[in-house]
C-alpha positions in Angstrom: -21.9 4.0 12.4 -19.9 7.0 11.1 -20.6 8.8 14.4 -19.5 5.8 16.4 -16.2 5.6 14.4 -15.7 9.3 14.7 -16.1 9.2 18.5 -14.4 5.9 19.6 -14.6 6.7 23.4 -18.3 7.0 23.2 -18.6 3.8 21.1 -16.2 1.9 23.4 -18.1 3.0 26.5 -21.4 2.0 25.1 -20.0 -1.5 24.2 -18.4 -1.9 27.6 -21.6 -0.8 29.4 -23.6 -3.3 27.3 -21.2 -6.1 28.1 -21.3 -5.3 31.8 -25.1 -5.3 31.8 -25.1 -8.7 30.0 -22.7 -10.1 32.6 -24.9 -8.8 35.4 -28.0 -10.3 33.9 -26.2 -13.6 33.4 -25.3 -13.8 37.1 -21.6 -12.8 36.8 -21.5 -9.6 39.0 -17.8 -10.1 40.1 -16.6 -10.4 36.5 -18.9 -7.5 35.5 -17.3 -5.3 38.3 -13.8 -6.3 37.3 -14.4 -5.5 33.6 -16.1 -2.2 34.3 -13.5 -1.2 36.8 -10.6 -2.0 34.5 -12.3 -0.1 31.6 -13.1 3.0 33.8 -9.6 3.1 35.3 -8.1 2.8 31.8 -10.1 5.8 30.7 -9.1 7.7 33.9 -5.4 6.9 33.2 -5.8 8.3 29.7 -7.5 11.4 31.0 -4.8 11.8 33.7 -2.1 12.0 31.1 -3.8 14.9 29.3 -4.6 16.4 32.6 -1.0 16.3 33.7 0.1 18.0 30.5 -2.4 20.8 31.0 -1.5 21.2 34.6 2.2 21.5 33.6 1.1 24.3 31.3 -0.8 26.0 34.1 -4.3 25.1 32.9 -6.9 23.6 35.3 -10.0 22.0 33.9 -13.0 19.8 34.6 -10.9 16.7 33.8 -9.5 16.8 37.4 -12.9 16.3 38.9 -13.7 13.7 36.3 -10.6 11.5 37.0 -11.2 11.8 40.7 -14.9 10.8 40.4 -14.1 7.8 38.2 -11.4 6.5 40.6 -13.5 7.1 43.7 -16.6 5.3 42.3 -14.4 2.3 41.4 -12.8 2.2 44.9 -16.2 2.1 46.6 -17.5 -0.5 44.2 -20.0 1.7 42.2 -18.7 0.5 38.9 -21.9 1.3 37.0 -21.6 4.9 38.2 -18.0 5.0 37.0 -19.2 3.8 33.6 -21.9 6.5 33.5 -19.3 9.2 34.4 -17.1 8.0 31.5 -20.1 8.0 29.1 -21.1 11.5 30.2 -17.5 12.8 29.8 -17.1 11.3 26.3 -20.6 12.4 25.4 -20.1 16.0 26.4 -17.0 16.3 24.3 -18.6 14.6 21.4 -21.6 16.9 21.6 -19.4 20.0 21.3 -17.4 18.5 18.4 -20.5 17.3 16.6 -22.3 20.6 16.9 -19.3 22.4 15.4 -19.0 19.8 12.6 -22.6 20.1 11.7 -22.4 23.8 11.5 -19.3 23.8 9.3 -20.9 21.3 7.0 -23.3 23.9 5.8 -20.4 26.0 4.4 -18.4 25.5 1.2 -14.7 24.4 1.2 -12.0 26.7 2.2 -11.5 29.7 -0.1 -13.0 28.0 -3.2 -13.2 31.4 -4.8 -9.5 31.3 -5.4 -9.1 31.0 -9.2 -7.7 27.5 -10.0 -7.4 27.8 -13.8 -6.5 30.4 -16.4 -7.2 30.7 -20.1 -3.7 31.2 -21.5 -3.1 32.4 -25.1 -1.0 29.9 -27.0 2.3 31.6 -27.9 0.9 34.8 -26.3 3.7 35.6 -23.9 5.1 39.1 -24.2 7.5 41.3 -22.4 6.2 42.6 -19.1 5.5 46.3 -18.8 4.3 46.8 -22.4 1.1 48.8 -22.4 0.2 48.6 -26.1 -3.5 48.3 -26.9 -4.3 44.8 -28.2 -7.1 43.8 -30.5 -10.5 43.1 -29.0 -10.7 40.1 -26.8 -13.6 38.6 -28.7 -11.5 38.1 -31.8 -8.9 36.1 -29.9 -11.1 33.4 -28.4 -11.4 30.8 -31.2 -9.1 27.9 -30.4 -6.2 30.1 -29.5 -6.3 29.5 -25.7 -5.5 26.6 -23.4 -6.8 26.1 -19.8 -3.8 25.8 -17.4 -3.5 25.8 -13.7 -3.2 29.3 -12.3 0.0 28.3 -10.6 1.6 27.5 -14.0 1.1 30.9 -15.4 4.2 33.0 -15.7 4.9 36.8 -15.8 4.3 38.1 -19.3 1.7 35.4 -20.3 -1.4 36.7 -22.0 -4.7 35.5 -20.5 -8.3 35.6 -21.6 -10.9 36.5 -18.9 -14.4 35.6 -20.0 -17.5 37.5 -18.9 -18.4 36.9 -15.3 -15.1 35.2 -14.5 -12.7 36.1 -11.7 -9.4 37.7 -12.7 -7.0 34.9 -11.7 -3.7 36.9 -11.3 -2.6 40.5 -11.1 -2.0 42.0 -14.5 -2.4 44.8 -17.0 -5.5 45.2 -19.3 -4.7 44.7 -23.0 -8.2 45.2 -24.4 -9.4 48.7 -25.1 -11.6 48.8 -22.0 -13.4 46.7 -19.4 -15.7 46.9 -16.4 -14.8 45.1 -13.2 -16.5 44.5 -9.9 -13.8 45.1 -7.2 -16.2 45.4 -4.3 -15.0 42.1 -2.7 -11.4 43.4 -2.7 -11.6 47.2 -2.1 -15.1 47.7 -0.7 -15.9 50.0 -3.7 -19.7 49.5 -4.2 -19.8 50.6 -7.9 -18.2 48.9 -10.9 -14.8 50.2 -11.9 -13.9 50.9 -15.5 -10.4 50.1 -16.7 -8.8 51.0 -20.1 -5.8 49.5 -21.8 -2.6 49.7 -19.8 -4.3 50.0 -16.4 -3.7 47.4 -13.7 -6.1 44.5 -12.9 -6.3 42.9 -9.4 -6.7 39.2 -9.0 -10.0 38.4 -7.3 -12.0 41.1 -9.1 -15.0 40.0 -11.2 -15.0 40.7 -14.9 -18.1 42.3 -16.5 -20.1 41.2 -19.5 -17.4 41.4 -22.1 -14.3 39.1 -22.5 -11.0 40.9 -22.1 -7.3 40.1 -22.6 -4.7 40.8 -20.0 -0.9 40.4 -19.5 0.2 38.8 -16.2 2.5 40.9 -14.0 2.7 38.7 -10.9 2.8 35.0 -10.1 0.0 33.3 -8.2 1.6 33.5 -4.8 2.4 37.2 -5.3 -1.0 38.3 -6.6 -3.4 40.5 -4.5 -5.9 37.7 -3.8 -3.2 35.3 -2.6 -1.8 37.9 -0.3 -5.2 38.3 1.2 -5.5 34.6 1.6 -2.2 34.4 3.4 -3.3 37.3 5.7 -6.4 35.3 6.6 -4.4 32.3 7.5 -2.0 34.3 9.6 -4.9 36.0 11.5 -6.7 32.8 12.1 -3.6 31.1 13.6 -3.0 34.1 15.9 -6.4 33.9 17.5 -6.1 32.5 21.1 -8.1 29.4 22.0 -11.1 29.8 24.2 -11.5 28.3 27.7 -14.5 25.9 28.1 -17.2 27.5 30.3 -17.4 24.5 32.6 -13.6 24.6 33.3 -14.0 27.8 35.3 -16.0 26.0 37.9 -13.8 22.9 38.1 -11.4 24.0 40.8 -13.9 25.4 43.4 -16.3 22.5 42.8 -13.6 20.0 43.2 -12.2 21.7 46.3 -15.6 21.8 47.9 -16.2 18.1 47.2 -12.9 17.2 48.7 -13.6 19.4 51.7 -17.0 17.9 52.4 -15.7 14.4 51.9 -12.9 15.0 54.4 -15.3 16.6 56.9 -17.6 13.6 56.7 -14.6 11.2 57.1 -13.2 13.0 60.1 -16.6 13.3 61.9 -17.7 9.7 61.2 -14.2 8.1 61.3 -15.3 6.0 58.3 -13.2 6.5 55.1 -16.2 5.2 53.1 -17.9 8.5 53.9 -15.3 10.3 51.8 -16.1 8.0 48.8 -19.8 8.4 49.3 -19.5 12.2 49.0 -17.4 11.9 45.8 -20.0 9.6 44.3 -22.6 12.3 44.5 -20.0 14.9 43.5 -19.6 13.5 39.9 -19.0 16.3 37.5 -21.8 15.3 35.0 -23.7 18.6 35.4 -20.6 20.5 34.5 -19.6 18.1 31.8 -23.0 18.0 30.0 -24.8 21.2 30.8 -22.8 23.6 28.7 -22.4 21.3 25.6 -26.2 20.7 25.6 -27.0 24.3 26.0 -24.5 25.4 23.3 -25.8 22.7 20.9 -29.3 24.1 21.5 -28.1 27.6 20.9 -26.3 26.7 17.7 -29.4 24.8 16.5 -31.5 27.8 17.4 -29.1 30.1 15.5 -29.1 27.8 12.4 -32.9 27.9 12.4 -32.7 31.7 12.2 -30.3 31.6 9.3 -27.1 32.0 11.4 -24.4 29.4 11.2 -22.2 29.4 14.3 -19.1 27.3 13.7 -17.9 26.6 17.2 -19.8 26.4 20.5 -17.3 28.8 22.2 -18.3 31.6 19.8 -21.7 31.8 21.5 -20.0 32.7 24.7 -17.9 35.4 23.0 -21.0 36.8 21.4 -22.7 37.1 24.8 -20.0 39.5 25.9 -19.5 41.7 22.9 -18.6 45.3 23.7 -17.5 46.7 20.3 -19.1 46.0 16.9 -17.3 46.9 13.7 -18.9 46.9 10.3 -17.8 47.0 6.7 -19.8 49.4 4.6 -20.4 48.1 1.1 -22.7 45.0 1.1 -22.9 45.1 4.9 -24.3 48.4 6.1 -25.4 49.1 2.5 -27.0 46.7 -0.1 -23.8 46.7 -2.2 -25.7 47.4 -5.5 -26.5 50.8 -7.1 -30.1 52.0 -7.0 -32.0 54.9 -8.5 -32.6 57.7 -5.9 -34.0 60.3 -8.2 -34.6 61.7 -11.7 -33.6 65.3 -12.4 -35.3 66.7 -15.5 -33.9 69.5 -17.6 -36.6 70.0 -20.2 -40.2 69.4 -21.0 -40.1 65.7 -20.4 -41.4 64.1 -17.2 -39.3 61.9 -14.9 -41.0 58.7 -16.2 -40.3 59.7 -19.8 -36.7 60.4 -19.2 -36.3 57.2 -17.2 -38.2 55.1 -19.8 -36.1 56.3 -22.7 -32.9 55.9 -20.7 -33.8 52.3 -19.8 -34.8 51.6 -23.4 -31.3 52.6 -24.5 -29.6 50.9 -21.6 -31.0 47.5 -22.7 -28.4 47.6 -25.4 -25.6 48.2 -23.0 -23.3 45.7 -21.2 -22.4 48.2 -18.4 -23.2 47.0 -14.9 -25.2 50.2 -14.2 -27.5 49.5 -17.1 -29.2 46.7 -15.1 -29.9 49.2 -12.2 -31.5 51.7 -14.6 -33.7 48.9 -16.2 -34.7 47.7 -12.8 -35.8 51.2 -11.7 -37.9 51.5 -14.9 -39.5 48.1 -14.3 -40.3 49.1 -10.7 -42.2 52.1 -12.0 -44.1 49.9 -14.5 -42.5 51.5 -17.6 -42.2 49.6 -20.8 -39.1 49.5 -23.0 -39.1 50.7 -26.6 -37.3 48.8 -29.4 -34.5 50.6 -31.2 -34.0 50.7 -34.9 -30.3 50.9 -34.3 -28.1 51.0 -31.2 -24.4 51.2 -30.4 -22.4 51.1 -27.2 -19.3 53.2 -26.6 -17.4 51.2 -24.0 -16.9 53.0 -20.6 -18.7 56.1 -21.9 -22.3 55.3 -22.8 -24.8 54.1 -25.3 -26.6 55.7 -28.3 -29.9 54.3 -29.7 -32.6 55.5 -32.1 -36.3 55.3 -31.3 -39.0 56.5 -33.7 -36.5 58.7 -35.5 -35.1 60.2 -32.2 -31.5 59.7 -31.1 -31.3 58.9 -27.4 -27.8 59.2 -25.8 -27.1 57.9 -22.2 -23.8 58.0 -20.3 -21.2 60.3 -19.0 -21.7 64.1 -19.4 -18.9 64.6 -21.9 -20.2 61.8 -24.0 -23.8 63.1 -24.0 -22.6 66.6 -24.7 -21.2 65.5 -28.0 -24.8 64.8 -29.2 -27.0 67.0 -27.0 -26.9 70.7 -26.3 -27.2 72.2 -22.8 -25.6 69.5 -20.8 -25.0 70.7 -17.2 -23.5 68.5 -14.5 -26.0 68.0 -11.7 -25.1 68.6 -8.1 -24.6 65.4 -6.2 -24.5 64.4 -2.6 -21.5 62.5 -1.2 -21.3 59.1 -2.8 -23.9 59.7 -5.6 -23.3 59.4 -9.3 -25.3 60.7 -12.2 -26.1 59.1 -15.6 -26.9 61.8 -18.2 -29.6 61.6 -20.9 -30.0 63.4 -24.2 -32.9 63.1 -26.6 -33.1 64.5 -30.2 -30.0 66.7 -29.6 -31.2 68.2 -26.3 -30.2 67.4 -22.7 -33.3 66.2 -20.9 -32.1 65.2 -17.5 -30.0 62.9 -15.3 -30.5 59.8 -13.3 -29.0 59.9 -9.8 -27.8 56.6 -8.5 -26.4 55.5 -5.1 -25.8 52.5 -2.9 -28.6 52.7 -0.4 -28.2 52.0 3.3 -30.0 48.9 4.5 -33.4 49.6 6.0 -32.6 47.5 9.0 -29.1 49.1 9.7 -30.2 51.7 12.3 -32.5 49.2 14.1 -29.7 46.7 14.2 -27.3 49.1 15.8 -30.0 50.2 18.3 -30.6 46.6 19.3 -26.9 46.0 19.8 -26.7 49.1 22.0 -29.6 47.8 24.1 -27.7 44.5 24.6 -24.6 46.2 26.0 -22.5 47.0 22.9 -20.9 50.2 23.8 -19.0 51.2 20.6 -19.8 50.8 16.9 -17.2 51.4 14.2 -17.2 51.4 10.4 -14.1 50.1 8.6 -14.3 50.7 4.9 -12.2 51.3 1.8 -14.5 54.1 0.6 -13.7 57.8 0.8 -14.2 59.6 4.2 -17.1 61.8 3.0 -19.1 58.8 1.8 -18.3 56.8 4.9 -19.3 59.6 7.3 -22.6 60.1 5.4 -23.5 56.4 5.9 -22.3 56.4 9.5 -24.5 59.3 10.3 -27.6 57.6 8.8 -26.9 54.3 10.6 -25.9 55.8 14.0 -22.3 54.6 14.2 -20.0 56.1 16.8 -16.7 55.9 14.9 -15.5 55.8 11.2 -12.3 54.5 9.7 -12.2 55.2 6.0 -9.9 54.4 3.0 -8.8 51.2 4.8 -6.9 48.5 3.0 -7.2 44.9 4.4 -4.1 45.3 6.6 -5.4 48.6 7.9 -8.7 46.9 9.0 -6.7 44.2 10.8 -4.7 46.8 12.7 -7.7 48.8 13.5 -9.6 45.9 15.1 -6.5 44.8 17.0 -6.2 48.3 18.5 -9.8 48.6 19.6 -9.7 48.8 23.4 -13.2 47.5 24.4 -13.2 43.7 24.0 -14.5 41.4 22.8 -14.8 42.9 19.3 -17.3 41.7 16.7 -16.6 42.4 13.0 -19.3 42.1 10.3 -18.3 42.0 6.7 -18.9 40.3 3.4 -16.1 40.7 0.9 -12.7 39.1 0.3 -11.1 42.3 1.6 -12.9 41.6 4.9 -11.6 38.1 5.3 -8.4 39.0 7.2 -10.2 41.3 9.7 -13.0 38.7 10.2 -10.3 36.2 11.1 -8.5 38.4 13.6 -11.6 39.8 15.3 -12.8 38.1 18.5 -15.9 37.1 16.6 -16.0 37.5 12.8 -19.5 37.5 11.2 -19.8 37.1 7.4 -22.8 38.2 5.4 -22.7 35.0 3.4 -25.9 35.4 1.3 -24.0 37.3 -1.3 -20.6 37.6 0.2 -17.4 35.9 -0.7 -16.4 32.4 0.3 -13.1 33.8 1.7 -15.1 35.9 4.2 -17.3 33.0 5.1 -14.5 30.6 5.8 -12.4 33.1 7.9 -15.5 34.1 10.0 -16.8 32.4 13.2 -20.4 33.1 12.2 -22.0 33.1 8.8 -25.3 34.8 8.1 -26.9 32.9 5.2 -29.7 35.4 4.8 -29.2 38.9 3.3 -30.3 40.5 6.6 -28.0 42.7 8.7 -30.3 42.4 11.7 -29.2 38.7 12.1 -25.9 40.1 13.5 -27.9 41.5 16.5 -29.9 38.2 16.6 -26.6 36.3 16.9 -25.6 38.4 19.9 -29.0 37.9 21.5 -28.9 34.1 20.9 -25.4 34.0 22.4 -26.5 35.9 25.5 -29.5 33.6 26.0 -27.4 30.4 25.4 -24.8 31.4 28.0 -27.6 32.4 30.4 -29.2 29.0 30.1 -25.9 27.2 30.3 -25.0 29.0 33.5 -28.4 28.3 35.0 -28.0 24.6 34.2 -24.6 24.5 35.7 -25.7 26.2 38.9 -28.8 24.0 39.1 -26.5 21.0 38.9 -24.0 22.4 41.3 -26.7 23.4 43.8 -28.3 20.0 43.7 -24.9 18.2 43.9 -23.8 20.3 46.9 -27.1 19.5 48.7 -26.5 15.8 48.0 -22.8 16.1 49.1 -23.9 17.6 52.4 -26.4 14.9 53.0 -23.8 12.2 52.1 -21.2 13.7 54.4 -23.8 13.5 57.2 -24.3 9.8 56.4 -27.9 10.0 55.0 -27.1 8.9 51.4 -25.2 5.6 50.8 -23.2 5.1 47.7 -25.8 3.3 45.6 -28.5 5.8 46.5 -26.1 8.6 45.7 -25.3 7.2 42.3 -29.0 7.0 41.5 -29.8 10.5 42.8 -27.0 11.9 40.9 -28.6 10.7 37.7 -31.7 12.7 38.6 -29.5 15.7 39.0 -28.1 15.0 35.5 -31.6 14.8 34.1 -32.6 18.1 35.6 -29.5 19.7 34.3 -30.0 18.4 30.7 -33.7 19.3 30.6 -32.9 22.9 31.7 -30.1 23.2 29.2 -32.4 22.2 26.4 -34.3 25.4 26.9 -31.6 27.0 24.7 -33.4 25.5 21.7 -36.4 27.8 22.3 -36.4 31.5 21.6 -36.1 34.1 24.3 -39.7 35.2 25.2 -38.4 38.7 26.0 -36.4 39.1 22.8 -39.1 41.0 21.0 -39.7 43.4 23.9 -36.4 45.2 23.5 -36.4 45.3 19.7 -36.3 48.9 18.6 -38.1 50.1 15.6 -36.4 52.1 13.0 -35.3 52.2 9.4 -32.4 53.7 7.5 -32.8 56.0 4.6 -31.1 55.5 1.2 -27.4 55.9 1.4 -24.7 56.6 -1.1 -22.1 55.0 -3.2 -19.3 56.8 -5.0 -19.1 59.2 -7.9 -18.3 57.8 -11.4 -15.7 60.1 -13.0 -16.5 61.6 -16.3 -14.1 60.9 -19.1 -13.4 61.8 -22.7 -14.8 59.9 -25.6 -12.7 57.9 -28.0 -13.4 54.2 -28.4 -15.2 53.0 -31.4 -18.9 52.0 -31.0 -19.9 48.4 -30.6 -23.4 47.5 -32.0 -25.4 45.4 -29.6 -28.7 43.6 -29.3 -30.9 44.2 -26.3 -29.8 42.3 -23.2 -32.9 40.1 -23.3 -32.1 39.1 -26.9 -28.5 38.3 -26.0 -29.5 36.2 -23.0 -32.0 34.2 -25.0 
C-alpha cells in the first residue's frame, strides 16, 4: 500500500486497467474504450506539459515518443495498448526511484555525526583568549555540568568533553593534556596530543580521558560546520545526469514517423501510419535501462556496495581518473607494529612483552596497538606492582622489582641510560623502552598500506582508468612513499578540504571518481563525478555526501563498483538495442501492411518481454570478471612521526586497561 501511495500514477493505471477489463468482461466494450481512452489521453496531456517545459529548455527525451505512442494507439482504437504504454512509462520511472530509495535506506540520516549537545559547565564562562591551565577535568564532572544544544553555546563557555566523545565546537584546551583523533578532519593517521592552551577542532574525537575546553567559535563558525556547508555547496553544484534512454529518443521517434509516413504514402491509407506507431511504442526504451540499473544496484548491494542513484552506474562505467585519500583509504588508518629494534641483551619478544605489559596501564591510543602486537605474537602480560602514566609522554611500571619505562625518547632518557633515537623511514614513529635503568630498544610503528591497494589500482587500469591521484593532508614524503608502494601516478599532499575540492575540479580526464572515508573527504566526495565513501569505519559525513558507499572495509570494492557499472551499462545498452532492433523490424512489417494494429500491440509485448529478460542479466555477475583480476599485494606503509617532547606533567596512577573496562 505504501508503494502504491508513493507512486500514484502506477496505482491509478492499475486501477483503471482493472476497471477496463471488468467492463470488457461484462459486455461493455464501448464504455471500456471510452474510459481507457480518456485516462490515457489525460496522462498524455500531463506528460505533454512536462515535455513542453523540457523542450523549451532545449532538452529532448523519451517522453516525446511516449506521448505520441499513447495518442496514436487511442486514435486507432487500441485502448488496451495505450493503457499498457502508460503502465510501462509509470513503472519505469517508479523502478528508478524505488531502486534509489532502497539503496539510500541502508544509510544513516544526513550528517548525524554533527554534535547536537554539549556539556556546559554551570557558571563556567570565562574570557576568550585566556590560556591558563585549569584543574583536571575529572575533578569537574560531579553535578557541575548541564547538557545544552550545541547551537546555544557561546564563545567563552567552558565545556566538558567525555572520553570517546566528539569535540562539539572549536575551542582551546584547558586541561593539562589530551589525545585526540583528528583523522576524519585532517587525514592524520596517528593520534594528536594537545596540551593546555592549544586549539581543538570540532569534529575531532577525544581519547580516553575527559578534558575541559573553552569555546572560541560558535556552532556555525566551527571547523566541522564549515565542512558541512562545503559539502552542501558541492552537492548542489553537481550537474544532473541525462537518462540513458533519452539519448535514443530523437532518432527512434524520427525513424518511427518516417516509416509510418512511407507506409501511409505507399498504401494511401492513413491507418497504416497508426499501425506503425503501435509497434513503435517506446516500452523497450522506457523499461530496459531501469530494469538493468535496478539489477546492477542489487548486484552491487549484494557485494557490499551501496549505489544511491541508478545514473551513478553509468558514470562509473566511464571513469577515466580515480582519486584516493590516504589515511583509512589506501592505508588501514590505524598504527601497527612494523619492527622491534633491540639495543641490549634482550630479545625482540622480551622487549615487546615488557612494553605491552606497561602499556596496559596507559590510556594513550598507541598503547592498544602495542598490546595488539604482543597478543599477535602470543606474548603474555605481566602484572605490575605499581604503575603511573605521564600524560603525552609515556608510562612507568614496576615488574618483579624492575622499572619499565615506555614512551618518548626524552622521557625514557630520564630513567634509562644509553637512549639513542632510532632511524625511521618516512611516516614511521618509534616508542622507546627502558628496563632497570638501561635502554633496551624501540618499537617502530606505522600506518600500513592496504594489502589490496596495488591490486585495486591495477584492476582499475585494466578497466580503462588512465590516471590515479592521491589527495591527502599528510606530508609530501609520507604521501610519496605510499603512492610508490600502491602504484599511483600523481600525488597531492598537505591538502585541506577546499584544496581537495579544487584539485578534483581541475583534473582534466573526466569522469573523476574520488574514494575517501573521513569528514575532511566529504566535500570532495560531493564535488567529484562519482564519490565513493569507505563506510565501514568512515564518517557519516563522507557517506552521505558520496554517490557510492562501500559497507565493507575493502578497497577492492571500488574497482568492483566500476566493473559492475560497466557490466550494467553494457546489459542496458544490449537490452535497448534488442528492443530497438525488434521494434524496427515490426515497424517495417507494419509499414508494408503485414501487421494489423491488434497483432502489432500483441507482438510489441513480446518485444517488451525479451527486453526485460535480457535486462535482468545485470543481476548476475560478469563471467569474465575474474579473468582480468590482477594479483598483487601492497607492503606495509607508513604513518607520521610522533614528535618527542619534554617531560613535565605529574604522573597519574592507573589500573590496567582490562581492569578499567571491567
